[in-house]
N, C-alpha and C positions, 0 to 999 in steps of 0.2 A: 829365270825369274829376274825382273828388271829391278834393279837397285837404284835409289837416289841418295843424295846425301844430306847431312841433316839441314832442317829447313829450321829457323829461328823466330819467332815470335815474342816480341818484348823478351820478358825471363822463362819463356818455354819454348822447347824445342823438339822436332817431330823427326825421324827416319821411318821410312816405309817404301816396301817392294808393292810387289801386287798381291802379296797374301800377309804378309808380316806388318806389324808397325810396332815402335819403339818410341815412348813421348816421356820426356822429362821436365819437372817444373822448378827452376832454381827457387822458389820462395818454398818449396817442400822438398827439403831433400831426404826427408826420413822417408820419403815414399819410392824414391829411387827411379828406375827406368820401369815403365809401365811396359810389360808387352801383350800383344793382340796377335791372334791367326786366325785367319778363316777356317779353320780345320779344328781349332777349339770352342769347346763350349762356349756359348756367349757369359757367363756366370763365371768363367775360368780367365782371370784376370793376373798371371803372376807379376810381381814386381820385385825388381831384381839391384843389390846394392844400394839400400838405404842407408844414409847416413843417420847414426845412431850419437848424437854429437853432446858433452857435457853442457854447451850452452849455446845460443843461437843466437849471432849479429849479422845484420847486413849489412851492407856496404853503405857507409855515411854519404858517400857522393850519387844522389839518383841519376845523376846524367852519366853515370858510368853501365857500358854494358857487361853485365854477371856472365853472359856465356859466351863462349867463341867456337866456331865451328867452321872446319874447311874439309870438304868432302865427307867421308865416313867418320872424322874425327869430330868429337865435343868437348869442350872444356868448362868446368866449372869452379870459381873460386870463391871461397867463404874467409871472410876475414877473421883476425885473431880478436879476440875479447878480453877485457881485464883478469875475468875469472877462469878463461879458457884462452892462454897468448899464443895460440897456434893457428897460422895459417895454414889451410887446408886447399889444395888443387887436386880437383877430380877429372879424369880426362878417360871416357869412354872411347874404343875404336870398335866398329863393326867391321868382322872380318869375313871373307869369302869362305863358304861351306867346305870342308875338309873332305878328302878321300875318305875317312872313315865314317860315313852316314852322317854327317851331322848338315843340319837344315840350317842353321845360323851360329856365328860364334861373335861375343861381346867380349872385348877386354877391357877391365877396368883396371887402371894405376892410380893409386892416391900418393899426392906427396904434402908433405909437412915441414914447415920451418917454422922459427920464432927468431923475435928480437930482445929475448929476454936473454941471460946468459945461461939457462938450462930452464926446461919446463917438461911437465910430463905430458906427453903426447897422444895418450893412449885414448881409442873410441871405438865405439865397432859400426860396423855396417851389419843390416839384414835383409835378407831375401824371405818374401813370404809367396809360397804358391801353394794353391788347390794341388792336393797328391791323394792318391789312392794308398800308396806304401813309400818308404824312403828307405835308400841301400847305402849303407857306410862300408867302407872296408881300410883296413890299416896296411900298412907296408906297401909292396910292389903291386901295383892292381893287376897285371898280367897275373901273378899268382895267389892272389888276398883270396879268402873266403868272404864274400859279401855277406854282412849281417843286415835283416830286414827289421824296420820300426814300423809300425802302424799308428798312424797320428788319432789320438784323442784327446780333447781337450781337458780333460780332468786329471790326464797322467801328467805326473811331474816331467819338468825339462831333462830331456838325455844330452848328459855331455858326450863327446866324443873327440878324438883328434885324427880323424879319416882325414887324409891330404883331399879328398874328392868325394862330393854328397850327390846322391843319384835319386831325384823324383820323378816317381812315376806320375804323369799328370791325369785327368779324368778322360776317360774316351778311347783309351786304348791305343793312341795313334802315337802321341810324341811324349817325350822323358826330357827332364831338364839337369844336368849337370854343372854342379858350381866346382870349381878347382879353385884352391890357394895355393902358393908356393908354402913349402912346410918350412922353408925360412922365414917367411913372412908371419906366419900363422898356424899354431899348431892345436889350437884348443879352440871348438866351437860347441853350440848349444842348438838341440833340437826343441821345439815345443810345440803344442797344439794351439792353433789360432782362431780357433772355429772347426765346425765341421768341416772335415776332412780337407784342413787346412793347416799348412804347416809353417813355421817359422826358423829360419836359420840364423842366428846370432854370430859373427866372428870378431873376436876382438883384434884389434892391430897396434902396432907400435907400443910393444911392451916397454921398450927402454927409454932412457931419458934422451931427451933432444936439446941439442947442444946451438947455439948462435952461431951463425953462418954454415950451417948443416944441412943439408936436404935429405931426408929418410923418404925411402919409396916402398910402397908395398901394392903388388898387384892379383890382381882376383880372374878369374874367366868363366865365364856361361856360356854352356854350350846347349842346343837345343837338338835331340838326337831322335831316330826312329825308336819307338819303344821296342820292337821286334827284337833290336839286335845292342839295347842298350847295354849289356853288361860289356860285350865284347868291343863295342864302338867305345864306350869309356875308358876303358885300358888304353886303347891307341890314343885318345884323346889326352890324358893324363901325360902320355910319355911324350907327345907332341909339345905339351905346353912346358914342362918341367926341362925339356929338352931345348927350348928356345931362350934366342939371349931377351934380358929384362930390357926394355925399351928405355930410353934416355930422354931429359926432357919433357915435352908434353906429347 
């Protein structure tokens, strides 16, 4: 699979290989990364790590490039606003497939800072995926009992503290695994977003943010072969929690 780095066009960015494409629009952070793959049904458009912010304020300097790209790294900055005095930097890095049957890895690192003496920095990220079923597990994934949740728009949201959530995508070819470091995020919520579509909301930064301090949280998305997805999910989680958190961008 031939990979190319992030390509920028104004406020938009795209990363693609022969079969996979990731796209991001700085002006619409709530949509996150759009993912398309040649083997996924055309109606299947997963959207990963969308920012659900208390308020949105674009850069006051129209000449400032809101995105930074270098190879497989893409970074976006969202300025503080009066009602939400927190600057947010998001960095996505597309990684090489790992030995445990992953087809794609995307790491997202969220960094926040403030010029106030202290501020509440809490916000949420949302991934929306077409899924025929969703699996969650608690505790060490190599010994945990996975629980299946079948999406239905009329059902109430389902809260879970699972460190990893596994989505089985339509077509019986791929599954998508989303992992958060338990230190950064323990509670998330699953909800039906339409026919066979599931939203995963995850709260970040529950603690108070102080001036001069930078807080970071990390999340990983992994595209897996569905035939071995549970086994691969355990290995992917162990690899994630065993890796050192990235510093800086």
